[in-house]
N, CA, C and O atoms as CSV, one atom per row, in Angstrom:
chain,resi,resn,atom,element,x,y,z
A,1,CYS,N,N,275.312,94.190,179.964
A,1,CYS,CA,C,275.634,93.240,181.013
A,1,CYS,C,C,274.632,92.099,180.981
A,1,CYS,O,O,273.469,92.304,180.632
A,2,PRO,N,N,275.063,90.915,181.336
A,2,PRO,CA,C,274.126,89.804,181.400
A,2,PRO,C,C,273.110,90.002,182.521
A,2,PRO,O,O,273.250,90.917,183.332
A,3,PRO,N,N,272.088,89.149,182.568
A,3,PRO,CA,C,271.077,89.307,183.615
A,3,PRO,C,C,271.689,89.357,185.008
A,3,PRO,O,O,272.620,88.614,185.318
A,4,ARG,N,N,271.159,90.236,185.836
A,4,ARG,CA,C,271.629,90.411,187.204
A,4,ARG,C,C,270.446,90.276,188.150
A,4,ARG,O,O,269.292,90.267,187.722
A,5,GLY,N,N,270.739,90.172,189.415
A,5,GLY,CA,C,269.670,90.223,190.392
A,5,GLY,C,C,269.599,89.009,191.290
A,5,GLY,O,O,269.133,89.116,192.424
A,6,ALA,N,N,270.042,87.872,190.824
A,6,ALA,CA,C,269.982,86.678,191.669
A,6,ALA,C,C,270.997,86.816,192.789
A,6,ALA,O,O,272.182,87.034,192.539
A,7,ARG,N,N,270.541,86.691,193.997
A,7,ARG,CA,C,271.452,86.753,195.134
A,7,ARG,C,C,271.846,85.363,195.595
A,7,ARG,O,O,272.808,85.203,196.347
A,8,THR,N,N,271.106,84.357,195.148
A,8,THR,CA,C,271.404,82.978,195.512
A,8,THR,C,C,272.208,82.352,194.389
A,8,THR,O,O,271.808,82.403,193.226
A,9,LEU,N,N,273.342,81.761,194.737
A,9,LEU,CA,C,274.178,81.123,193.730
A,9,LEU,C,C,273.681,79.718,193.455
A,9,LEU,O,O,273.079,79.077,194.316
A,10,GLY,N,N,273.938,79.252,192.257
A,10,GLY,CA,C,273.609,77.888,191.923
A,10,GLY,C,C,272.836,77.791,190.627
A,10,GLY,O,O,272.263,78.773,190.155
A,11,PRO,N,N,272.824,76.587,190.050
A,11,PRO,CA,C,272.135,76.379,188.774
A,11,PRO,C,C,270.658,76.754,188.810
A,11,PRO,O,O,270.143,77.294,187.831
A,12,GLY,N,N,269.965,76.482,189.913
A,12,GLY,CA,C,268.543,76.819,189.996
A,12,GLY,C,C,268.301,78.311,189.874
A,12,GLY,O,O,267.351,78.739,189.218
A,13,ALA,N,N,269.163,79.110,190.508
A,13,ALA,CA,C,269.035,80.569,190.428
A,13,ALA,C,C,269.275,81.036,188.992
A,13,ALA,O,O,268.562,81.907,188.493
A,14,LEU,N,N,270.264,80.464,188.338
A,14,LEU,CA,C,270.550,80.818,186.949
A,14,LEU,C,C,269.360,80.486,186.058
A,14,LEU,O,O,268.947,81.302,185.234
A,15,GLU,N,N,268.814,79.291,186.226
A,15,GLU,CA,C,267.684,78.873,185.401
A,15,GLU,C,C,266.490,79.804,185.594
A,15,GLU,O,O,265.822,80.153,184.620
A,16,ARG,N,N,266.208,80.213,186.833
A,16,ARG,CA,C,265.105,81.148,187.100
A,16,ARG,C,C,265.377,82.511,186.473
A,16,ARG,O,O,264.487,83.099,185.860
A,17,GLU,N,N,266.597,83.018,186.621
A,17,GLU,CA,C,266.941,84.332,186.066
A,17,GLU,C,C,266.796,84.357,184.549
A,17,GLU,O,O,266.244,85.308,183.994
A,18,LEU,N,N,267.284,83.327,183.879
A,18,LEU,CA,C,267.203,83.318,182.421
A,18,LEU,C,C,265.769,83.186,181.936
A,18,LEU,O,O,265.422,83.723,180.884
A,19,ASP,N,N,264.934,82.483,182.682
A,19,ASP,CA,C,263.514,82.411,182.351
A,19,ASP,C,C,262.879,83.790,182.507
A,19,ASP,O,O,262.159,84.244,181.618
A,20,GLU,N,N,263.143,84.461,183.632
A,20,GLU,CA,C,262.567,85.783,183.901
A,20,GLU,C,C,263.076,86.859,182.946
A,20,GLU,O,O,262.299,87.678,182.456
A,21,GLU,N,N,264.382,86.855,182.684
A,21,GLU,CA,C,265.006,87.923,181.905
A,21,GLU,C,C,264.939,87.718,180.394
A,21,GLU,O,O,264.810,88.680,179.637
A,22,LEU,N,N,265.029,86.450,179.955
A,22,LEU,CA,C,265.112,86.165,178.526
A,22,LEU,C,C,264.000,85.265,178.002
A,22,LEU,O,O,263.894,85.060,176.793
A,23,GLY,N,N,263.171,84.727,178.888
A,23,GLY,CA,C,262.071,83.875,178.454
A,23,GLY,C,C,262.498,82.537,177.898
A,23,GLY,O,O,261.833,81.990,177.019
A,24,VAL,N,N,263.606,81.999,178.399
A,24,VAL,CA,C,264.088,80.699,177.920
A,24,VAL,C,C,264.179,79.716,179.076
A,24,VAL,O,O,264.339,80.098,180.235
A,25,VAL,N,N,264.072,78.446,178.727
A,25,VAL,CA,C,264.273,77.382,179.699
A,25,VAL,C,C,265.638,76.777,179.391
A,25,VAL,O,O,265.890,76.327,178.273
A,26,VAL,N,N,266.521,76.771,180.398
A,26,VAL,CA,C,267.848,76.189,180.242
A,26,VAL,C,C,268.076,75.150,181.319
A,26,VAL,O,O,267.393,75.122,182.342
A,27,LYS,N,N,269.047,74.305,181.066
A,27,LYS,CA,C,269.469,73.297,182.042
A,27,LYS,C,C,270.977,73.421,182.177
A,27,LYS,O,O,271.709,73.304,181.194
A,28,ALA,N,N,271.443,73.661,183.410
A,28,ALA,CA,C,272.889,73.706,183.649
A,28,ALA,C,C,273.442,72.299,183.458
A,28,ALA,O,O,272.871,71.332,183.961
A,29,LEU,N,N,274.530,72.185,182.745
A,29,LEU,CA,C,275.124,70.879,182.450
A,29,LEU,C,C,276.016,70.416,183.597
A,29,LEU,O,O,276.515,71.242,184.361
A,30,PRO,N,N,276.223,69.108,183.726
A,30,PRO,CA,C,277.125,68.608,184.783
A,30,PRO,C,C,278.500,69.274,184.661
A,30,PRO,O,O,279.030,69.432,183.561
A,31,GLY,N,N,279.059,69.656,185.792
A,31,GLY,CA,C,280.346,70.358,185.776
A,31,GLY,C,C,280.232,71.701,185.087
A,31,GLY,O,O,281.179,72.168,184.454
A,32,ALA,N,N,279.065,72.322,185.215
A,32,ALA,CA,C,278.696,73.484,184.419
A,32,ALA,C,C,279.472,74.764,184.722
A,32,ALA,O,O,279.564,75.629,183.851
A,33,VAL,N,N,280.030,74.919,185.913
A,33,VAL,CA,C,280.730,76.175,186.223
A,33,VAL,C,C,282.029,76.221,185.436
A,33,VAL,O,O,282.922,75.398,185.636
A,34,VAL,N,N,282.122,77.195,184.538
A,34,VAL,CA,C,283.326,77.338,183.719
A,34,VAL,C,C,284.205,78.492,184.188
A,34,VAL,O,O,285.360,78.610,183.779
A,35,MET,N,N,283.645,79.348,185.054
A,35,MET,CA,C,284.446,80.430,185.616
A,35,MET,C,C,283.798,80.898,186.904
A,35,MET,O,O,282.576,81.016,186.997
A,36,ASP,N,N,284.631,81.162,187.892
A,36,ASP,CA,C,284.197,81.647,189.200
A,36,ASP,C,C,285.042,82.884,189.470
A,36,ASP,O,O,286.262,82.788,189.610
A,37,HIS,N,N,284.396,84.045,189.542
A,37,HIS,CA,C,285.135,85.309,189.599
A,37,HIS,C,C,284.493,86.270,190.594
A,37,HIS,O,O,283.273,86.430,190.609
A,38,THR,N,N,285.306,86.902,191.415
A,38,THR,CA,C,284.837,87.945,192.327
A,38,THR,C,C,285.456,89.265,191.886
A,38,THR,O,O,286.657,89.352,191.631
A,39,HIS,N,N,284.618,90.279,191.802
A,39,HIS,CA,C,285.089,91.604,191.382
A,39,HIS,C,C,284.656,92.631,192.421
A,39,HIS,O,O,283.520,92.617,192.897
A,40,GLU,N,N,285.573,93.512,192.758
A,40,GLU,CA,C,285.269,94.558,193.731
A,40,GLU,C,C,285.166,95.910,193.041
A,40,GLU,O,O,286.135,96.432,192.489
A,41,TYR,N,N,283.960,96.454,193.092
A,41,TYR,CA,C,283.737,97.834,192.696
A,41,TYR,C,C,283.960,98.680,193.949
A,41,TYR,O,O,284.036,98.127,195.046
A,42,PRO,N,N,284.066,99.990,193.819
A,42,PRO,CA,C,284.279,100.828,195.010
A,42,PRO,C,C,283.193,100.660,196.084
A,42,PRO,O,O,283.485,100.739,197.277
A,43,ASP,N,N,281.957,100.431,195.667
A,43,ASP,CA,C,280.851,100.353,196.619
A,43,ASP,C,C,280.143,99.003,196.651
A,43,ASP,O,O,279.113,98.862,197.311
A,44,LEU,N,N,280.681,98.013,195.948
A,44,LEU,CA,C,279.983,96.743,195.814
A,44,LEU,C,C,280.959,95.638,195.432
A,44,LEU,O,O,281.850,95.849,194.609
A,45,THR,N,N,280.794,94.478,196.019
A,45,THR,CA,C,281.560,93.305,195.607
A,45,THR,C,C,280.587,92.314,194.994
A,45,THR,O,O,279.559,91.993,195.591
A,46,VAL,N,N,280.915,91.825,193.792
A,46,VAL,CA,C,280.055,90.852,193.119
A,46,VAL,C,C,280.810,89.547,192.924
A,46,VAL,O,O,282.005,89.537,192.628
A,47,HIS,N,N,280.096,88.461,193.094
A,47,HIS,CA,C,280.641,87.124,192.871
A,47,HIS,C,C,279.888,86.550,191.683
A,47,HIS,O,O,278.681,86.319,191.756
A,48,LEU,N,N,280.600,86.320,190.591
A,48,LEU,CA,C,279.979,85.854,189.354
A,48,LEU,C,C,280.394,84.423,189.053
A,48,LEU,O,O,281.580,84.093,189.074
A,49,LEU,N,N,279.432,83.597,188.778
A,49,LEU,CA,C,279.669,82.239,188.317
A,49,LEU,C,C,279.181,82.166,186.874
A,49,LEU,O,O,278.062,82.583,186.576
A,50,THR,N,N,280.000,81.646,185.994
A,50,THR,CA,C,279.611,81.471,184.600
A,50,THR,C,C,279.371,79.984,184.374
A,50,THR,O,O,280.230,79.153,184.668
A,51,TYR,N,N,278.199,79.661,183.852
A,51,TYR,CA,C,277.785,78.274,183.661
A,51,TYR,C,C,277.682,77.916,182.187
A,51,TYR,O,O,277.365,78.764,181.353
A,52,ARG,N,N,277.948,76.669,181.875
A,52,ARG,CA,C,277.655,76.122,180.554
A,52,ARG,C,C,276.274,75.492,180.676
A,52,ARG,O,O,276.038,74.670,181.562
A,53,CYS,N,N,275.366,75.876,179.791
A,53,CYS,CA,C,273.981,75.409,179.851
A,53,CYS,C,C,273.526,74.888,178.500
A,53,CYS,O,O,274.111,75.177,177.456
A,54,GLU,N,N,272.466,74.116,178.565
A,54,GLU,CA,C,271.784,73.655,177.365
A,54,GLU,C,C,270.483,74.436,177.251
A,54,GLU,O,O,269.743,74.557,178.227
A,55,LEU,N,N,270.202,74.964,176.071
A,55,LEU,CA,C,268.941,75.638,175.821
A,55,LEU,C,C,267.892,74.559,175.592
A,55,LEU,O,O,267.948,73.834,174.599
A,56,VAL,N,N,266.931,74.452,176.515
A,56,VAL,CA,C,265.902,73.419,176.453
A,56,VAL,C,C,264.746,73.873,175.573
A,56,VAL,O,O,264.269,73.119,174.725
A,57,SER,N,N,264.295,75.113,175.779
A,57,SER,CA,C,263.210,75.620,174.942
A,57,SER,C,C,263.196,77.139,174.963
A,57,SER,O,O,263.718,77.779,175.877
A,58,GLY,N,N,262.586,77.690,173.934
A,58,GLY,CA,C,262.455,79.133,173.808
A,58,GLY,C,C,263.572,79.735,172.985
A,58,GLY,O,O,264.600,79.104,172.737
A,59,GLU,N,N,263.351,80.948,172.576
A,59,GLU,CA,C,264.352,81.735,171.853
A,59,GLU,C,C,264.577,82.982,172.694
A,59,GLU,O,O,263.613,83.675,173.018
A,60,PRO,N,N,265.828,83.294,173.063
A,60,PRO,CA,C,266.067,84.469,173.909
A,60,PRO,C,C,265.448,85.726,173.315
A,60,PRO,O,O,265.595,86.012,172.127
A,61,ARG,N,N,264.752,86.471,174.173
A,61,ARG,CA,C,264.153,87.736,173.748
A,61,ARG,C,C,264.329,88.766,174.868
A,61,ARG,O,O,264.482,88.411,176.037
A,62,ALA,N,N,264.306,90.004,174.500
A,62,ALA,CA,C,264.578,91.095,175.430
A,62,ALA,C,C,263.342,91.418,176.265
A,62,ALA,O,O,262.567,92.308,175.913
A,63,LEU,N,N,263.157,90.703,177.364
A,63,LEU,CA,C,262.018,90.969,178.241
A,63,LEU,C,C,262.283,92.155,179.158
A,63,LEU,O,O,261.362,92.904,179.482
A,64,HIS,N,N,263.535,92.336,179.582
A,64,HIS,CA,C,263.896,93.429,180.485
A,64,HIS,C,C,265.180,94.117,180.030
A,64,HIS,O,O,265.938,94.634,180.850
A,65,ALA,N,N,265.416,94.121,178.731
A,65,ALA,CA,C,266.616,94.736,178.172
A,65,ALA,C,C,266.229,95.416,176.858
A,65,ALA,O,O,265.115,95.246,176.360
A,66,HIS,N,N,267.162,96.182,176.309
A,66,HIS,CA,C,266.889,96.871,175.051
A,66,HIS,C,C,266.930,95.922,173.867
A,66,HIS,O,O,266.154,96.063,172.922
A,67,ALA,N,N,267.839,94.950,173.918
A,67,ALA,CA,C,267.991,94.039,172.779
A,67,ALA,C,C,268.740,92.782,173.215
A,67,ALA,O,O,269.475,92.777,174.203
A,68,VAL,N,N,268.531,91.734,172.453
A,68,VAL,CA,C,269.243,90.477,172.650
A,68,VAL,C,C,269.668,89.997,171.264
A,68,VAL,O,O,268.895,90.061,170.308
A,69,ARG,N,N,270.899,89.519,171.170
A,69,ARG,CA,C,271.350,88.955,169.891
A,69,ARG,C,C,272.479,87.977,170.143
A,69,ARG,O,O,273.202,88.096,171.132
A,70,TRP,N,N,272.629,87.014,169.253
A,70,TRP,CA,C,273.731,86.066,169.302
A,70,TRP,C,C,274.918,86.724,168.626
A,70,TRP,O,O,274.763,87.378,167.595
A,71,VAL,N,N,276.105,86.557,169.196
A,71,VAL,CA,C,277.326,87.096,168.600
A,71,VAL,C,C,278.425,86.043,168.677
A,71,VAL,O,O,278.346,85.094,169.457
A,72,THR,N,N,279.440,86.229,167.862
A,72,THR,CA,C,280.610,85.352,167.911
A,72,THR,C,C,281.598,85.904,168.931
A,72,THR,O,O,281.465,87.042,169.382
A,73,ALA,N,N,282.574,85.105,169.285
A,73,ALA,CA,C,283.615,85.564,170.211
A,73,ALA,C,C,284.349,86.773,169.629
A,73,ALA,O,O,284.723,87.682,170.370
A,74,ASP,N,N,284.557,86.794,168.327
A,74,ASP,CA,C,285.227,87.936,167.692
A,74,ASP,C,C,284.403,89.218,167.804
A,74,ASP,O,O,284.959,90.310,167.919
A,75,ASP,N,N,283.070,89.081,167.770
A,75,ASP,CA,C,282.197,90.254,167.868
A,75,ASP,C,C,282.264,90.913,169.243
A,75,ASP,O,O,281.923,92.088,169.378
A,76,LEU,N,N,282.691,90.187,170.250
A,76,LEU,CA,C,282.707,90.715,171.618
A,76,LEU,C,C,283.594,91.949,171.752
A,76,LEU,O,O,283.349,92.800,172.608
A,77,ALA,N,N,284.612,92.049,170.920
A,77,ALA,CA,C,285.530,93.193,170.980
A,77,ALA,C,C,284.827,94.510,170.657
A,77,ALA,O,O,285.324,95.580,171.007
A,78,HIS,N,N,283.696,94.438,170.004
A,78,HIS,CA,C,282.977,95.639,169.576
A,78,HIS,C,C,281.811,96.003,170.497
A,78,HIS,O,O,281.047,96.921,170.199
A,79,LEU,N,N,281.677,95.291,171.606
A,79,LEU,CA,C,280.568,95.523,172.533
A,79,LEU,C,C,281.082,96.034,173.875
A,79,LEU,O,O,282.237,95.805,174.233
A,80,GLU,N,N,280.220,96.724,174.609
A,80,GLU,CA,C,280.585,97.217,175.936
A,80,GLU,C,C,280.147,96.208,176.999
A,80,GLU,O,O,279.071,95.618,176.901
A,81,PHE,N,N,280.986,96.017,178.008
A,81,PHE,CA,C,280.696,95.107,179.107
A,81,PHE,C,C,280.999,95.778,180.431
A,81,PHE,O,O,281.868,96.645,180.521
A,82,CYS,N,N,280.275,95.368,181.453
A,82,CYS,CA,C,280.574,95.813,182.810
A,82,CYS,C,C,281.986,95.338,183.158
A,82,CYS,O,O,282.440,94.302,182.671
A,83,GLU,N,N,282.655,96.090,183.985
A,83,GLU,CA,C,284.022,95.743,184.378
A,83,GLU,C,C,284.111,94.320,184.932
A,83,GLU,O,O,285.063,93.597,184.634
A,84,ALA,N,N,283.129,93.918,185.730
A,84,ALA,CA,C,283.154,92.581,186.336
A,84,ALA,C,C,283.027,91.461,185.309
A,84,ALA,O,O,283.454,90.336,185.567
A,85,ASP,N,N,282.448,91.755,184.154
A,85,ASP,CA,C,282.250,90.732,183.117
A,85,ASP,C,C,283.457,90.563,182.194
A,85,ASP,O,O,283.541,89.582,181.456
A,86,ARG,N,N,284.368,91.492,182.234
A,86,ARG,CA,C,285.483,91.486,181.275
A,86,ARG,C,C,286.393,90.259,181.360
A,86,ARG,O,O,286.865,89.807,180.317
A,87,PRO,N,N,286.669,89.692,182.545
A,87,PRO,CA,C,287.491,88.476,182.559
A,87,PRO,C,C,286.850,87.324,181.770
A,87,PRO,O,O,287.552,86.583,181.082
A,88,MET,N,N,285.529,87.171,181.866
A,88,MET,CA,C,284.853,86.117,181.116
A,88,MET,C,C,284.906,86.399,179.616
A,88,MET,O,O,285.106,85.488,178.814
A,89,VAL,N,N,284.726,87.654,179.248
A,89,VAL,CA,C,284.801,88.035,177.842
A,89,VAL,C,C,286.183,87.702,177.287
A,89,VAL,O,O,286.298,87.185,176.176
A,90,ARG,N,N,287.229,87.994,178.055
A,90,ARG,CA,C,288.592,87.671,177.604
A,90,ARG,C,C,288.768,86.162,177.420
A,90,ARG,O,O,289.425,85.725,176.474
A,91,GLN,N,N,288.185,85.366,178.317
A,91,GLN,CA,C,288.259,83.904,178.202
A,91,GLN,C,C,287.563,83.430,176.920
A,91,GLN,O,O,288.079,82.558,176.221
A,92,LEU,N,N,286.414,83.993,176.619
A,92,LEU,CA,C,285.694,83.651,175.387
A,92,LEU,C,C,286.509,84.032,174.155
A,92,LEU,O,O,286.622,83.251,173.210
A,93,GLN,N,N,287.072,85.227,174.170
A,93,GLN,CA,C,287.853,85.702,173.021
A,93,GLN,C,C,289.099,84.844,172.811
A,93,GLN,O,O,289.529,84.643,171.675
A,94,ALA,N,N,289.673,84.346,173.885
A,94,ALA,CA,C,290.888,83.525,173.783
A,94,ALA,C,C,290.572,82.065,173.435
A,94,ALA,O,O,291.485,81.261,173.251
A,95,GLY,N,N,289.278,81.722,173.346
A,95,GLY,CA,C,288.895,80.361,173.023
A,95,GLY,C,C,289.020,79.399,174.180
A,95,GLY,O,O,289.009,78.184,173.984
A,96,LYS,N,N,289.139,79.934,175.397
A,96,LYS,CA,C,289.287,79.071,176.571
A,96,LYS,C,C,287.943,78.571,177.093
A,96,LYS,O,O,287.897,77.642,177.899
A,97,VAL,N,N,286.861,79.177,176.641
A,97,VAL,CA,C,285.504,78.750,176.976
A,97,VAL,C,C,284.740,78.696,175.682
A,97,VAL,O,O,284.794,79.637,174.890
A,98,SER,N,N,284.028,77.613,175.450
A,98,SER,CA,C,283.257,77.503,174.218
A,98,SER,C,C,281.864,77.001,174.544
A,98,SER,O,O,281.581,76.608,175.676
A,99,ALA,N,N,281.011,77.019,173.558
A,99,ALA,CA,C,279.634,76.541,173.746
A,99,ALA,C,C,279.611,75.035,173.897
A,99,ALA,O,O,278.701,74.505,174.536
A,100,GLY,N,N,280.566,74.333,173.340
A,100,GLY,CA,C,280.585,72.878,173.430
A,100,GLY,C,C,281.056,72.393,174.773
A,100,GLY,O,O,281.679,73.139,175.528
A,101,ALA,N,N,280.763,71.139,175.079
A,101,ALA,CA,C,281.152,70.556,176.381
A,101,ALA,C,C,282.638,70.332,176.491
A,101,ALA,O,O,283.115,69.852,177.519
């Protein structure tokens, strides 16, 4: 699962989380929200915003995870994701969201 823990929504929260979790500095791009999704688990409701960002500095590293690696959209089919993340994964696999603006 991607970094979790931010309870405050917005680009600033994302930038802080990615610095803390992956050791990178990012900048959310204008019009950066590419997906807004709410998922209900039996005991928890999560609201996920997916942002398009620019990597300003650093190389992602596993500060609070087992591993970090870059993958292609095709590679996503071979990885496990939290149920709440699956709609975004499907969008990536379908080419509806890309790294470019």
